[in-house]
C-alpha angles and dihedrals in degrees: 000000000000119000112257130215135031123324115266098174114095119230127177090239091055092047090049091050093049092048093046090054092048091050087053090059103265123135121239089241092058092044092051091051089065118101114266095021125117122249117270091246089058091054090048089051090052090052091056095051115101089216091061096063094127093051090046090055092045090050091050091051090048091052090050090049090049088069089064089053087050089053089054090048091052091054090050094047092047093050099041118074114221113206121214136172123241116198118197120192118196129182110224133175087258093053136270117342120201123197122190121196127181114205145143112288096229094163091054093048091047090053091050093050093045090051092050091046092050092049092045091053090053097042097044108017094165091062104026105019127119096236113123115218108207115208137162119213088345092303126109114253113257098217129045115271119229116210118199120202103199133147119228091252091055092064092055092048092049093050091051091055092054 
Protein backbone atom coordinates (compact mmCIF):
# COMPACT_ATOMS: atom_id res chain seq x y z
CA UNK A 1 0.00 0.00 0.00
CA UNK A 2 1.31 3.48 -0.92
CA UNK A 3 2.22 5.92 1.84
CA UNK A 4 -0.44 8.59 2.29
CA UNK A 5 -0.10 12.24 3.24
CA UNK A 6 2.51 14.89 2.71
CA UNK A 7 6.24 14.13 2.73
CA UNK A 8 7.94 14.61 6.08
CA UNK A 9 11.36 13.28 5.11
CA UNK A 10 13.80 15.97 4.04
CA UNK A 11 15.70 15.52 0.80
CA UNK A 12 18.15 17.95 -0.79
CA UNK A 13 15.95 18.07 -3.90
CA UNK A 14 12.91 19.03 -1.82
CA UNK A 15 14.92 21.68 0.05
CA UNK A 16 16.21 23.08 -3.26
CA UNK A 17 12.68 23.25 -4.65
CA UNK A 18 11.31 25.04 -1.58
CA UNK A 19 14.17 27.56 -1.57
CA UNK A 20 13.91 28.20 -5.32
CA UNK A 21 10.22 29.02 -4.95
CA UNK A 22 10.91 31.32 -2.00
CA UNK A 23 13.63 33.13 -3.99
CA UNK A 24 11.05 33.65 -6.75
CA UNK A 25 8.84 35.57 -4.31
CA UNK A 26 6.44 32.93 -3.02
CA UNK A 27 5.55 32.53 0.63
CA UNK A 28 6.22 29.29 2.45
CA UNK A 29 2.48 28.98 3.10
CA UNK A 30 1.65 29.06 -0.63
CA UNK A 31 4.48 26.66 -1.48
CA UNK A 32 3.32 24.17 1.15
CA UNK A 33 -0.22 24.27 -0.23
CA UNK A 34 1.08 22.73 -3.48
CA UNK A 35 0.53 19.04 -3.99
CA UNK A 36 3.44 16.89 -2.88
CA UNK A 37 4.92 19.53 -0.58
CA UNK A 38 5.29 19.19 3.20
CA UNK A 39 3.27 21.26 5.63
CA UNK A 40 4.76 24.60 6.69
CA UNK A 41 5.12 23.38 10.28
CA UNK A 42 7.28 20.51 9.02
CA UNK A 43 9.58 22.95 7.21
CA UNK A 44 9.79 25.12 10.34
CA UNK A 45 10.69 22.01 12.34
CA UNK A 46 13.48 21.26 9.85
CA UNK A 47 14.79 24.80 10.27
CA UNK A 48 15.08 24.29 14.05
CA UNK A 49 17.07 21.05 13.80
CA UNK A 50 20.83 21.42 14.41
CA UNK A 51 21.48 18.76 11.76
CA UNK A 52 19.78 20.95 9.10
CA UNK A 53 22.27 23.83 9.28
CA UNK A 54 22.95 23.79 5.52
CA UNK A 55 19.23 23.91 4.67
CA UNK A 56 18.75 26.69 7.24
CA UNK A 57 21.45 28.78 5.54
CA UNK A 58 19.98 28.04 2.09
CA UNK A 59 16.54 29.07 3.36
CA UNK A 60 17.93 32.35 4.79
CA UNK A 61 19.62 33.16 1.43
CA UNK A 62 16.36 32.39 -0.39
CA UNK A 63 14.40 34.71 1.92
CA UNK A 64 16.94 37.45 1.28
CA UNK A 65 16.68 36.87 -2.49
CA UNK A 66 12.90 37.00 -2.24
CA UNK A 67 13.19 40.72 -1.49
CA UNK A 68 14.68 41.25 -4.95
CA UNK A 69 11.66 39.47 -6.43
CA UNK A 70 9.48 41.79 -4.32
CA UNK A 71 11.28 44.79 -5.85
CA UNK A 72 10.45 43.47 -9.32
CA UNK A 73 6.84 42.92 -8.25
CA UNK A 74 6.61 46.50 -6.97
CA UNK A 75 7.78 47.87 -10.31
CA UNK A 76 5.20 45.72 -12.11
CA UNK A 77 2.38 46.73 -9.75
CA UNK A 78 3.26 50.43 -10.01
CA UNK A 79 3.34 50.39 -13.80
CA UNK A 80 0.29 48.20 -14.44
CA UNK A 81 -3.15 49.75 -13.89
CA UNK A 82 -5.63 47.43 -12.20
CA UNK A 83 -9.21 48.25 -13.07
CA UNK A 84 -11.97 47.78 -10.55
CA UNK A 85 -15.64 48.63 -10.36
CA UNK A 86 -17.13 50.91 -7.71
CA UNK A 87 -20.88 50.68 -7.20
CA UNK A 88 -22.60 53.54 -5.37
CA UNK A 89 -26.17 53.11 -4.17
CA UNK A 90 -28.14 56.26 -3.24
CA UNK A 91 -31.64 56.57 -1.91
CA UNK A 92 -33.48 59.39 -3.69
CA UNK A 93 -37.09 60.60 -3.57
CA UNK A 94 -37.65 58.76 -6.87
CA UNK A 95 -36.26 55.49 -5.50
CA UNK A 96 -32.86 53.86 -5.35
CA UNK A 97 -30.20 55.17 -7.73
CA UNK A 98 -27.20 53.00 -8.58
CA UNK A 99 -24.02 54.40 -10.14
CA UNK A 100 -21.27 52.16 -11.46
CA UNK A 101 -17.78 53.50 -12.15
CA UNK A 102 -14.79 51.59 -13.52
CA UNK A 103 -11.42 53.04 -12.57
CA UNK A 104 -7.86 52.20 -11.58
CA UNK A 105 -7.68 50.80 -8.03
CA UNK A 106 -4.87 53.07 -6.83
CA UNK A 107 -5.53 52.41 -3.15
CA UNK A 108 -5.27 48.65 -3.66
CA UNK A 109 -2.03 48.96 -5.63
CA UNK A 110 -0.59 51.33 -3.00
CA UNK A 111 -1.42 48.80 -0.26
CA UNK A 112 0.27 46.00 -2.21
CA UNK A 113 3.43 48.06 -2.73
CA UNK A 114 3.52 49.25 0.89
CA UNK A 115 3.16 45.66 2.11
CA UNK A 116 5.99 44.47 -0.14
CA UNK A 117 8.20 47.41 0.95
CA UNK A 118 7.52 46.71 4.63
CA UNK A 119 8.33 43.02 4.23
CA UNK A 120 11.47 43.75 2.20
CA UNK A 121 12.75 46.12 4.90
CA UNK A 122 12.29 43.39 7.54
CA UNK A 123 13.65 40.48 5.49
CA UNK A 124 16.68 42.30 4.08
CA UNK A 125 17.29 45.42 6.20
CA UNK A 126 20.81 46.03 4.86
CA UNK A 127 19.47 46.48 1.35
CA UNK A 128 15.88 47.69 1.83
CA UNK A 129 15.77 48.98 5.42
CA UNK A 130 14.99 52.53 6.51
CA UNK A 131 18.24 53.03 8.45
CA UNK A 132 20.24 56.02 7.28
CA UNK A 133 24.00 55.50 7.26
CA UNK A 134 25.66 58.90 7.71
CA UNK A 135 29.15 59.22 6.19
CA UNK A 136 31.47 62.02 5.16
CA UNK A 137 33.78 61.47 2.19
CA UNK A 138 33.05 57.75 2.42
CA UNK A 139 34.25 57.57 6.05
CA UNK A 140 32.06 57.08 9.10
CA UNK A 141 31.65 60.22 11.19
CA UNK A 142 33.78 60.20 14.34
CA UNK A 143 31.32 61.89 16.70
CA UNK A 144 27.61 61.25 17.15
CA UNK A 145 25.37 63.25 14.85
CA UNK A 146 22.40 65.10 16.34
CA UNK A 147 19.41 65.50 14.05
CA UNK A 148 16.85 68.17 14.88
CA UNK A 149 13.35 67.88 13.52
CA UNK A 150 12.03 71.42 13.80
CA UNK A 151 9.65 73.46 11.73
CA UNK A 152 10.66 77.01 10.69
CA UNK A 153 8.13 78.52 13.13
CA UNK A 154 9.63 76.57 16.06
CA UNK A 155 12.95 78.42 15.72
CA UNK A 156 11.25 81.82 15.99
CA UNK A 157 9.25 80.70 19.06
CA UNK A 158 12.37 79.39 20.79
CA UNK A 159 14.36 82.62 20.20
CA UNK A 160 11.49 84.74 21.66
CA UNK A 161 11.52 82.67 24.90
CA UNK A 162 15.25 83.29 25.45
